[in-house]
C-alpha positions as CSV (number, residue, x, y, z in Angstrom):
1,M,47.9,-43.9,-25.1
2,S,48.5,-39.5,-24.8
3,F,45.5,-37.0,-24.4
4,S,45.5,-35.3,-27.1
5,T,44.7,-38.5,-29.4
6,I,42.3,-39.0,-27.1
7,L,40.7,-35.7,-27.8
8,E,41.2,-36.4,-32.5
9,I,39.5,-40.3,-31.5
10,L,36.4,-37.9,-30.4
11,A,36.4,-36.2,-31.9
12,L,36.5,-39.0,-35.1
13,I,33.4,-39.8,-32.3
14,A,31.5,-36.6,-33.9
15,F,32.5,-36.8,-37.4
16,V,31.0,-39.7,-37.5
17,L,28.2,-39.1,-35.4
18,A,27.0,-36.4,-37.6
19,A,27.6,-37.8,-41.0
20,I,24.8,-40.8,-39.9
21,G,22.3,-37.8,-39.0
22,F,22.4,-38.0,-34.7
23,S,21.7,-34.8,-32.7
24,Y,20.3,-33.6,-29.6
25,R,18.8,-30.4,-29.0
26,K,21.0,-27.7,-31.2
27,T,24.2,-29.1,-29.9
28,D,26.2,-28.8,-33.4
29,L,28.1,-32.0,-33.2
30,I,30.5,-31.7,-36.4
31,A,31.4,-27.9,-34.3
32,I,31.9,-30.0,-30.9
33,G,34.3,-32.5,-33.2
34,L,36.1,-29.4,-34.8
35,A,36.8,-28.3,-31.0
36,L,38.0,-31.6,-29.7
37,W,40.4,-31.7,-32.3
38,S,41.4,-27.9,-32.5
39,L,41.8,-28.0,-28.8
40,A,44.6,-31.7,-29.1
41,V,46.1,-29.5,-32.1
42,L,47.3,-26.3,-29.4
43,I,47.8,-29.5,-26.5
44,P,50.9,-29.8,-27.4
45,E,51.3,-26.3,-28.5
46,L,50.7,-24.8,-24.9
47,G,54.4,-24.8,-23.5
48,S,55.2,-21.7,-26.2
49,I,52.6,-19.3,-26.2
50,T,52.4,-18.2,-29.6
51,I,50.8,-15.4,-32.2
52,S,49.7,-19.0,-33.6
53,S,48.9,-20.6,-30.5
54,V,46.7,-17.6,-29.3
55,I,44.9,-17.1,-33.1
56,L,44.2,-21.0,-32.5
57,L,42.4,-20.7,-29.2
58,L,40.6,-18.4,-30.2
59,A,39.1,-21.0,-34.0
60,F,38.2,-23.4,-30.2
61,V,36.3,-20.5,-28.5
62,A,34.4,-19.9,-31.7
63,F,34.2,-23.8,-32.1
64,V,32.8,-24.3,-28.6
65,A,30.1,-21.1,-29.6
66,A,29.2,-23.2,-32.9
67,A,28.7,-26.0,-30.8
68,I,26.1,-24.9,-27.3
69,G,24.4,-22.9,-30.4
70,W,25.6,-19.8,-30.4
71,K,24.7,-17.0,-32.9
72,Y,25.9,-13.4,-34.0
73,R,23.3,-11.9,-36.6
74,K,24.3,-14.2,-40.0
75,I,28.3,-15.1,-38.9
76,N,29.5,-19.2,-39.2
77,L,31.2,-19.7,-36.3
78,I,32.7,-22.2,-37.8
79,S,33.7,-20.7,-40.7
80,V,35.5,-17.8,-38.7
81,G,37.2,-20.8,-36.7
82,L,37.9,-22.6,-39.4
83,A,39.6,-19.5,-41.0
84,M,41.4,-18.4,-37.5
85,W,43.0,-22.6,-37.2
86,V,44.2,-22.0,-41.3
87,L,45.4,-18.7,-40.6
88,S,47.3,-19.6,-37.8
89,I,49.2,-22.7,-39.5
90,V,49.8,-19.8,-42.4
91,L,51.2,-17.6,-40.1
92,P,54.7,-19.2,-39.4
93,A,55.1,-18.9,-43.0
94,F,54.9,-14.8,-43.3
95,H,57.5,-15.3,-40.1
96,I,59.8,-12.3,-40.4
97,G,63.4,-12.2,-39.0
């Protein structure tokens, strides 16, 4: 079992705990699950640094910030992280060259 698989299992556990209503102080379990999942996707990509992997790393940072309860005005950091994650997936389709 790879480290990425373990992270995905932990993300699944975080999602299930969030779904049943478990909470711990200001910690957002959905953001924790997304952070673990994005890290599981990011780890295999670290062999070659691309724009997509840098954007995915920034999405991971946004998820971690959301998980610890950090807020910036009315910006939803989970949405920012998801937007960056989707951008990291879509960006290679627009590769010119």
